[in-house]
N, C-alpha and C positions, 0 to 999 in steps of 0.2 A: 564436619559439614561437607557435603558433596559439592565440588566445584563444577561449574558449567564446562562442558566440552567445547573447545575451540578448534575448528578445522580451517586451515589456510587454503585458499583456492586462487588459481590464476584467473583474474577477471576477464581476460581475453580468450582464454582456452580452458574453461571450467571443467574440472574432473567430473565425469558423469557418475562415477561411483559415489562421490561425496554428495552430489545433488540427489541421487537416488535415495541415499540413506536419509538425508534431510527431509525429502518429500515423504518418506515413510513415517518419520517422526511426526510430521504435520498431520498426515492422514489418521494416525493413531491417537491424536489429541494432544501432542506435545507442542511446546512453544519454541520456535526457531528464529533467531536473529539473523538477518540477511541484509546485504547491501542493495541499495537502489542508486540511481544517479543523484538523488537529492540528499537523503539521510539514510541511516540504517533503520530498518523496521523490524517488528516482531510479527511473525506469521503464525496464524492459528486457523484450524479447520472450522469454518463458519457453521458447518453442519453438526458439530459436536458441542452441545450445551456446556459440558464440563470444561472444554478448552476455552470457550468464550468467557465463562465465569472466571476462570483463572486469569485470563488476559485482563479483564476488568480489575481484578485484584492487584495484579502486577503493576498495571498502569496507575492505579489509584484514581480511576476515572468514573464519573457518575454514570449510572446505567442509562440515563436519558440521552446520553451522547453516543450515537452509534459509531461503529468502525467502518472505515472505507474498505471496499472490496478490491483487492488487487487482482488483475486479470492478465492473461496472455493472449486472449482472443475475444472477439465480440460475441461469440455464441453464449457465453455465460450470462451476458446482460439479458438476452431474450429468455434464457432458461429461468432467470429469476423474476420474470414477468414484467420487465421494463421495456418501454418503447423508446427507440432511438429516433428522436425528432429530427427534422431537417436541419435545424440550427445546431443540435448536438452532433449530428453527423459532420457538419462543417468543421466543428472544433476537433472532432476525432481525426478527421482527415488531415488537419493542419498540425495538430500538436501531439498526437499519439503515434508511437510510444513517446512519452515525455512527461514533464512535471506539471500536469494539469489533472485535477480531480473534478469529475463531472457528476453532479447530483441529478438523478432522474427519478421519475415517479413510477411505481409499480402499479399493476392492475388493481391492487387493494388500496392504493393511495399512499403507500409507504414511500418515504424518500430514501434512496440508496445512492451512496457515492461510489463511483468507480474510477480506477486509475490503472493505466497500462504503463509500467515503468520502462524507461529506456536504459536498461541495464541487462546484459546478457545473463548474468548469474540469476538475477531476479526473475526474468522471463522464463528461463529453463526450469527453475525451481517451482514456480507457479504451475507451469505446464505439467511437470512430472508429478505434482501433488494430486492432480485429478480431482480436486475439490475446490469450492469457493474459498478463497484465502482472505481472511480479515488481517489487516496489517497496519496498525498505527506505528508511529515512530517509536524507536527502542529506548525510551526513557520514561521515568515516572512523570505523570502530568505536572506541568508547571516548571519543569527543568528543561535545559537546552537539548534539542534533539542531537544525537551523536552522528558525527561524520566519519567515525572510524570504529572498528570492532573493539579496540581497547577502551574507548569511551563508553560503549554499550556495556561491556563487561564490568567496568567500574561501578556502574549504577544498578546493574541487574544480576550480577553473579550470584549463583545458587537459586535464583528465582525462575530461570529458564533452563531448557534442556540442551540447547545446542546453539553455537554461534558459527556462522560462516564468515570467515574473514577474507573479504575481497579487496582489501586496501581502502584507502581514503576515497570518499565519494567525490564525484566530479563537480556537482552544483553546490552542495553545502547548505542549502536552505530548503524548506519544505515546499511542496507543490502549491500552486494557486488553486483555490477551491471556488467553483462557480455552481450556483444553483440554477438549473435549467427548468425547474418546475414552476417558476414564477414568470410573470410578464411585466416588465422586461426581466431578463435574467439578472441575478444578483451575485456579485463577488462576496463570498463569505470569508475568505482569507487571502490576503495578498501574499504572493510567493514568488516562485522562480520565473513565472511567465508574466511579463508586464501586462496589465489590464488593457493598455492601449492597443496591444497586438490582438487581444480578444475582441475589442470593439471593432477593429478593422475587419476581422473575419465575419463577425455577425452583422456588420454594416449598420451599427447603431451610433447615435450621437454621443452616448456616454453610458457608463455603468455605475 
């Protein structure tokens, strides 16, 4: 059985050649595990149906539950037909890059979650991939998200193509998820950012 390739990388000074190789794997439809500041994620090319189908199988995730899109800049949000509202912009300005997933509505009414990770390896990889990157946590659904490459490999070895080992993650818990398509906005998952901080930014009584 073929084992997954693991490449170690300096999180502060990431090797461009390693990232370029990993980005190419993503573009061509492969699955790449990579570090963020919260937990390790699995990157897949959102534009390739075969990659997304495989990602659902690896995660053991129901098709009705979409993947968050990880981004390195705001342009991709507009390219995917989503409007950045005034309140969403306030959250972006305060918490991005960082552990907050913001759900926006597209022109067709589809809800899409976006996150800009505060991790140099992740940001460079996403940027170099040149495609929208779906990136759930690097674990089978229902199990604990990994905070190290070793943990990801233990649960996913031979199911993915490449692991970028950037050391242990800084935060260790998943991002907070907020749905900005409802009035008032709704926290769908408690995570790294305390909802009280979000309430202050949005100037709301509560969420």
